[in-house]
C-alpha positions as CSV (number, residue, x, y, z in Angstrom):
1,M,8.3,19.9,-13.8
2,E,7.6,19.8,-9.8
3,N,5.1,22.5,-10.1
4,K,3.2,20.7,-12.9
5,I,3.2,17.5,-11.3
6,L,1.9,19.1,-8.2
7,E,-0.8,21.1,-10.4
8,Q,-1.8,17.9,-12.0
9,I,-2.3,16.1,-8.9
10,K,-4.5,19.1,-7.6
11,K,-6.6,19.2,-10.9
12,S,-6.9,15.2,-10.5
13,E,-9.2,15.0,-7.1
14,T,-12.2,14.3,-9.4
15,A,-10.8,11.6,-11.1
16,M,-9.0,10.1,-8.0
17,L,-12.2,10.1,-6.2
18,D,-13.9,8.5,-9.2
19,T,-11.5,5.6,-9.1
20,L,-11.7,5.4,-5.2
21,A,-15.5,5.2,-5.6
22,Q,-15.1,2.4,-8.5
23,I,-12.9,0.2,-6.0
24,V,-14.8,0.8,-2.9
25,N,-18.0,-0.4,-4.6
26,I,-16.4,-3.8,-5.2
27,D,-16.7,-6.1,-2.2
28,S,-13.2,-7.6,-1.5
29,G,-13.7,-9.0,2.0
30,Y,-12.3,-12.6,2.7
31,D,-15.3,-14.0,1.2
32,A,-15.0,-12.1,-2.0
33,L,-12.0,-13.3,-3.8
34,E,-13.3,-12.4,-7.3
35,G,-13.9,-8.8,-5.9
36,I,-10.2,-8.7,-5.0
37,D,-9.0,-9.9,-8.1
38,E,-11.2,-7.3,-9.8
39,V,-9.5,-4.5,-7.7
40,A,-6.1,-6.2,-8.8
41,H,-6.7,-5.9,-12.4
42,I,-7.9,-2.3,-12.2
43,I,-4.9,-1.3,-10.5
44,G,-2.7,-3.2,-13.3
45,D,-4.6,-1.8,-16.2
46,F,-4.2,1.7,-14.7
47,L,-0.4,1.1,-14.7
48,T,0.2,-0.8,-17.8
49,P,-0.1,2.1,-20.3
50,Y,2.9,3.7,-18.1
51,G,5.2,1.0,-18.7
52,F,4.8,-1.3,-15.6
53,E,5.5,-4.7,-15.8
54,V,2.5,-6.1,-14.2
55,Q,2.0,-9.6,-12.5
56,Y,-0.9,-11.1,-10.8
57,I,0.3,-13.5,-7.9
58,E,-2.4,-16.2,-7.7
59,T,-2.7,-18.8,-5.2
60,P,-5.5,-21.4,-5.3
61,N,-8.5,-20.6,-3.4
62,A,-6.8,-17.5,-2.1
63,P,-6.5,-13.9,-2.7
64,T,-4.7,-12.4,-5.6
65,H,-1.8,-9.9,-5.3
66,V,-1.0,-7.4,-7.9
67,L,2.8,-6.3,-8.4
68,A,3.7,-3.9,-10.8
69,K,7.4,-2.8,-11.5
70,R,9.0,0.2,-13.7
71,P,12.7,-0.8,-13.4
72,R,15.2,2.1,-14.0
73,P,18.5,1.0,-13.4
74,G,20.7,3.3,-11.4
75,K,17.8,5.4,-10.2
76,K,16.5,6.0,-6.6
77,K,14.1,2.7,-5.9
78,V,10.8,3.5,-4.4
79,M,8.2,1.1,-3.3
80,L,4.4,1.9,-2.8
81,M,2.6,-0.7,-1.0
82,G,-0.6,-1.9,1.0
83,H,-3.5,-4.2,0.7
84,M,-6.9,-4.5,-1.4
85,D,-8.6,-6.5,1.2
86,T,-11.2,-5.1,3.7
87,V,-13.0,-6.6,6.6
88,F,-16.2,-6.6,5.3
89,P,-18.4,-9.2,3.9
90,K,-20.1,-9.7,0.7
91,G,-22.9,-7.4,0.1
92,T,-21.4,-4.5,2.3
93,A,-20.7,-2.3,-0.7
94,A,-24.3,-2.5,-2.3
95,A,-25.6,-1.9,1.3
96,R,-23.7,1.4,1.9
97,P,-21.7,2.6,-1.2
98,F,-19.4,5.2,-1.6
99,R,-20.6,8.7,-1.1
100,I,-19.4,12.3,-0.2
101,E,-21.1,14.2,2.2
102,D,-19.8,17.4,4.1
103,G,-16.2,17.0,2.7
104,K,-15.8,13.5,4.1
105,A,-15.8,10.2,1.8
106,Y,-17.6,7.1,3.2
107,G,-17.9,3.5,2.3
108,P,-16.4,-0.1,3.2
109,G,-12.9,0.2,3.1
110,V,-12.6,3.8,1.9
111,M,-9.9,4.7,4.4
112,D,-8.5,1.2,5.2
113,M,-7.2,1.2,2.7
114,K,-8.6,1.8,-0.8
115,A,-7.9,5.5,-0.4
116,G,-4.3,4.7,-0.2
117,I,-4.5,2.6,-3.7
118,A,-6.3,5.6,-5.3
119,I,-3.3,7.9,-4.1
120,S,-0.5,6.1,-5.2
121,L,-2.1,5.5,-8.8
122,Y,-2.6,9.0,-9.2
123,T,0.7,10.2,-7.8
124,V,2.5,7.8,-10.3
125,K,0.3,9.1,-13.0
126,A,1.1,12.6,-12.4
127,L,4.8,12.0,-12.2
128,L,5.0,10.2,-15.6
129,D,2.5,12.2,-17.3
130,N,4.9,15.3,-16.9
131,G,8.3,13.1,-17.8
132,W,9.7,12.2,-14.5
133,D,12.0,9.4,-15.1
134,D,14.3,9.5,-12.2
135,T,12.8,6.8,-10.0
136,D,12.7,2.8,-10.3
137,L,9.1,2.5,-9.0
138,T,7.6,-0.6,-7.6
139,L,3.8,-1.0,-6.3
140,F,2.8,-4.1,-4.6
141,F,-0.6,-4.7,-3.1
142,C,-1.6,-7.8,-1.4
143,G,-5.2,-9.4,-1.2
144,D,-5.0,-10.9,2.5
145,E,-3.6,-8.3,4.8
146,E,-6.7,-8.2,7.0
147,P,-6.4,-12.1,8.2
148,A,-2.5,-11.8,8.0
149,H,-1.8,-13.9,4.9
150,P,-2.9,-17.4,6.1
151,L,-2.8,-18.9,2.7
152,T,-0.5,-17.1,0.7
153,D,3.1,-16.0,0.6
154,A,2.6,-12.2,0.6
155,V,5.2,-11.8,3.5
156,E,7.9,-13.5,1.0
157,W,6.8,-10.9,-1.4
158,F,7.0,-7.9,0.7
159,K,10.4,-8.8,2.1
160,K,11.5,-9.4,-1.6
161,E,10.2,-6.6,-3.1
162,G,11.4,-4.4,-0.2
163,L,14.9,-5.5,-0.2
164,G,17.3,-2.7,-1.5
165,K,14.8,0.0,-1.7
166,D,15.7,3.5,-1.0
167,A,12.3,4.1,0.4
168,V,9.2,2.5,1.1
169,F,5.8,4.0,1.5
170,N,3.0,2.0,3.2
171,M,-0.4,3.7,2.2
172,E,-2.6,2.6,4.9
173,P,-4.6,5.5,6.4
174,G,-2.9,8.3,8.3
175,R,-4.5,9.6,11.4
176,A,-7.3,12.2,11.8
177,D,-4.6,14.7,12.6
178,G,-2.5,13.8,9.6
179,S,0.2,11.9,11.6
180,V,1.9,8.9,10.0
181,V,3.3,5.8,11.7
182,I,7.0,5.2,12.2
183,G,6.6,2.3,14.6
184,R,4.4,-0.6,15.3
185,K,3.9,-3.9,17.7
186,G,4.0,-7.1,16.3
187,V,1.4,-9.7,16.9
188,I,1.0,-13.3,17.7
189,R,-2.6,-14.8,18.2
190,P,-2.4,-18.3,19.5
191,V,-5.5,-20.5,20.5
192,L,-5.4,-22.6,23.4
193,T,-8.1,-25.6,23.6
194,V,-8.6,-27.6,26.7
195,K,-10.1,-31.3,26.6
196,G,-11.5,-32.4,30.1
197,I,-14.2,-35.1,31.0
198,A,-17.9,-34.5,31.2
199,A,-19.6,-35.5,34.4
200,H,-23.3,-34.7,36.0
201,A,-22.4,-31.5,37.9
202,G,-24.9,-32.5,40.7
203,N,-24.6,-36.1,41.2
204,E,-20.9,-37.1,40.4
205,P,-18.9,-34.0,39.9
206,E,-15.7,-35.9,41.2
207,K,-16.0,-38.1,38.0
208,G,-15.5,-35.1,36.0
209,A,-12.6,-32.6,34.7
210,S,-13.2,-29.0,34.1
211,A,-12.0,-27.7,31.0
212,V,-13.2,-24.5,31.8
213,L,-11.7,-24.5,35.2
214,E,-8.3,-25.4,33.8
215,L,-8.4,-22.8,31.2
216,C,-9.6,-20.2,34.0
217,H,-6.2,-20.9,35.5
218,K,-4.3,-20.7,32.2
219,T,-6.3,-17.0,31.4
220,I,-4.8,-15.8,34.5
221,A,-1.4,-17.1,33.8
222,L,-1.3,-15.7,30.4
223,H,-2.5,-12.2,31.5
224,A,0.3,-12.1,34.3
225,L,3.1,-12.2,31.7
226,T,1.9,-8.8,30.4
227,D,4.8,-6.3,31.0
228,L,4.0,-3.0,30.2
229,E,7.5,-1.5,30.8
230,V,8.7,-3.7,27.9
231,G,5.9,-3.3,25.8
232,T,4.6,-6.7,25.7
233,T,0.9,-7.5,26.4
234,Y,-1.2,-10.5,26.6
235,N,-4.9,-10.2,26.3
236,V,-7.5,-13.5,26.4
237,G,-10.2,-11.8,24.3
238,V,-12.6,-14.8,23.5
239,F,-13.3,-17.4,26.1
240,N,-15.6,-20.2,25.2
241,G,-16.3,-23.5,27.1
242,G,-18.9,-26.0,28.3
243,S,-22.6,-26.6,27.2
244,L,-24.9,-26.4,30.1
245,A,-24.6,-25.3,33.5
246,N,-25.1,-29.0,35.1
247,I,-22.4,-30.5,33.2
248,V,-18.8,-30.5,34.2
249,A,-17.1,-28.9,31.0
250,D,-15.4,-31.2,29.1
251,R,-14.0,-28.7,26.3
252,A,-13.1,-24.9,26.5
253,E,-11.0,-22.6,24.2
254,V,-9.6,-19.2,24.3
255,R,-8.0,-17.1,21.7
256,V,-5.5,-14.7,23.0
257,D,-3.7,-11.4,21.3
258,I,0.0,-10.9,22.3
259,R,1.5,-7.7,21.1
260,F,5.3,-7.0,21.4
261,K,8.0,-4.7,20.0
262,T,10.9,-6.7,19.1
263,A,11.5,-10.1,17.6
264,E,13.3,-11.4,21.1
265,E,10.0,-10.7,22.8
266,A,8.0,-12.4,20.2
267,E,10.2,-15.8,20.3
268,K,9.9,-15.4,24.6
269,A,6.0,-15.2,24.1
270,I,5.7,-18.4,21.7
271,K,7.9,-20.2,24.6
272,S,6.0,-18.8,27.2
273,V,2.3,-19.8,25.7
274,E,3.9,-23.3,25.1
275,A,5.1,-23.7,28.8
276,I,1.6,-22.4,30.1
277,A,-0.4,-24.7,27.9
278,A,2.1,-27.7,29.1
279,K,1.5,-27.0,32.6
280,T,-1.9,-28.7,34.2
281,Y,-3.8,-27.2,36.9
282,V,-6.7,-29.6,36.9
283,T,-6.0,-33.2,36.8
284,N,-7.1,-35.2,33.5
285,T,-7.4,-32.3,31.4
286,T,-5.1,-31.7,28.3
287,T,-4.2,-28.6,26.4
288,T,-3.3,-27.9,23.0
289,V,-2.0,-24.8,21.4
290,T,-2.7,-23.8,17.7
291,E,-1.6,-20.7,15.7
292,N,1.3,-19.9,18.1
293,R,3.3,-18.0,15.5
294,I,4.1,-14.4,14.5
295,E,1.3,-12.9,12.4
296,F,3.2,-9.5,12.1
297,M,6.8,-8.6,13.2
298,P,6.9,-5.1,14.6
299,L,7.9,-2.2,12.7
300,E,10.8,-1.1,14.2
301,T,12.0,2.6,14.4
302,T,15.4,2.1,12.7
303,D,17.7,4.8,11.5
304,G,16.4,4.4,8.1
305,V,12.7,5.0,9.2
306,Q,13.7,8.0,11.3
307,K,15.6,9.5,8.2
308,L,12.6,9.0,6.0
309,Y,10.2,10.4,8.3
310,D,12.7,13.7,8.5
311,H,12.5,13.7,4.8
312,L,8.8,13.8,4.7
313,S,8.6,16.5,7.3
314,K,11.0,18.7,5.1
315,Q,8.8,18.0,2.1
316,A,5.7,19.0,4.1
317,E,7.2,22.2,5.0
318,K,8.0,23.0,1.3
319,L,4.2,22.4,0.6
320,G,3.2,24.7,3.2
321,L,1.6,22.0,5.1
322,P,1.7,21.0,8.6
323,V,4.2,18.5,9.6
324,P,2.8,15.1,10.2
325,G,3.1,13.6,13.6
326,A,5.3,10.7,14.1
327,L,3.4,7.8,15.8
328,Y,4.3,4.5,17.8
329,V,1.0,2.4,17.6
330,G,-0.2,-1.0,18.9
331,G,-1.7,-2.0,15.5
332,S,0.3,-4.2,13.0
333,A,1.0,-3.8,9.5
334,D,2.9,-5.2,6.3
335,S,5.2,-2.3,6.7
336,A,7.0,-4.3,9.2
337,W,8.4,-6.6,6.5
338,T,9.9,-4.1,4.4
339,A,11.7,-2.4,7.5
340,M,12.9,-6.0,8.6
341,V,15.0,-6.2,5.2
342,G,16.5,-2.7,5.6
343,A,14.3,-0.4,3.6
344,P,13.6,3.0,5.2
345,T,9.8,2.4,5.7
346,L,6.8,4.9,6.5
347,C,3.3,3.8,7.3
348,G,0.1,5.6,7.3
349,M,0.8,7.4,4.1
350,G,-3.0,7.5,3.2
351,P,-5.5,10.2,3.9
352,Q,-6.6,11.6,7.2
353,A,-9.3,9.3,8.5
354,V,-11.3,8.0,11.3
355,G,-12.9,4.8,12.0
356,A,-11.1,2.0,10.6
357,H,-13.0,-1.5,10.4
358,S,-16.2,0.5,11.5
359,N,-19.4,0.9,9.4
360,N,-18.7,4.7,10.0
361,E,-15.2,4.7,8.5
362,Y,-14.5,8.1,6.6
363,L,-11.7,10.2,5.4
364,F,-11.3,14.0,4.7
365,V,-11.5,14.4,1.0
366,P,-9.1,17.5,0.9
367,S,-6.4,15.3,2.6
368,M,-6.2,13.1,-0.6
369,T,-4.9,15.9,-2.8
370,E,-2.3,16.8,0.0
371,R,-1.2,13.3,0.8
372,A,-0.8,12.5,-3.0
373,Q,1.3,16.1,-3.5
374,L,3.4,15.0,-0.3
375,L,4.1,11.6,-2.0
376,A,5.2,13.1,-4.9
377,M,7.5,15.6,-3.4
378,C,9.1,12.8,-1.3
379,I,9.6,10.7,-4.3
380,M,11.0,13.6,-6.6
381,H,13.4,14.7,-3.8
382,L,14.4,11.6,-2.2
383,D,18.2,12.4,-3.2
384,E,17.8,15.2,-0.3
385,M,17.5,12.3,2.3
386,Q,20.2,12.4,4.7
């Protein structure tokens, strides 16, 4: 059976690329809710004939999620996960549709992460077409990963469906060299807004209270909290304030990016931001903080994560493929939520790829088949995981 499954995946490359082209050519940015919903139904329609119970999770004026389950009581439980949304606005798919050139596939969201969806579908198809029935399979793809789920309860769904799984594979893109991700930082993105008092900068500056100056002090204080040894970083990435040079600025705002490795550091960061906001450097200014919450928890490299990576490595050796590297990265992803509830989780199981979130993102076409075969081997031989 194993050889038949691997051979079917190999022969399915054209069909897999056709499905990838279909979903890449659908706009599914945050301004294209109907496109996300369309992709969700393509996934559901693909899986329904294989006995999956498909649920479309809808929130008013927010993106759709798709959950597909094929319960097999007593069998190993595997979850394939990811997201359907991209960072690109409406019109992008028409402007630069899917194409293949020199063994590379291009298009909006082709690597991040519509290829991971296609790999998931054709791996499942090959397993079930050939009679594999020894795995309890769950697939969950959310519609709002890129903005960090501001309007839906996707995080709770990831936790709920991840609980009790023997293995979870997040189908985010792999790295250019084929490496997978075994650890990620979490992220908090607070916004600090300062109100001051406007005044003529030449005639009566003493009557003003500069929001810009206040926020400059706070920016320095925020950056001073960076602790590279612990792995917590603060970055004021956007700074806006004032209106004209001859007016004392009565308003200023910064957007901050905080990265951290542990939940303890996250709570510490939230309190530190509040403390800085509460301190006044320029008299008669006031500061408010919004969005000072955890957007993504870190993907911590637990024993379960390490064991699943070791299992992946052994299956790569069986296939004669290079053993994927294991990376700890600063970027965040939903794999954190399944690892949090104790599920052995690997991230970056999608194809070898380059250029996420750019107009020139691409993937290496041969790696689609290789990743699908590797995923199938990991699923089929999950009982070997020590």
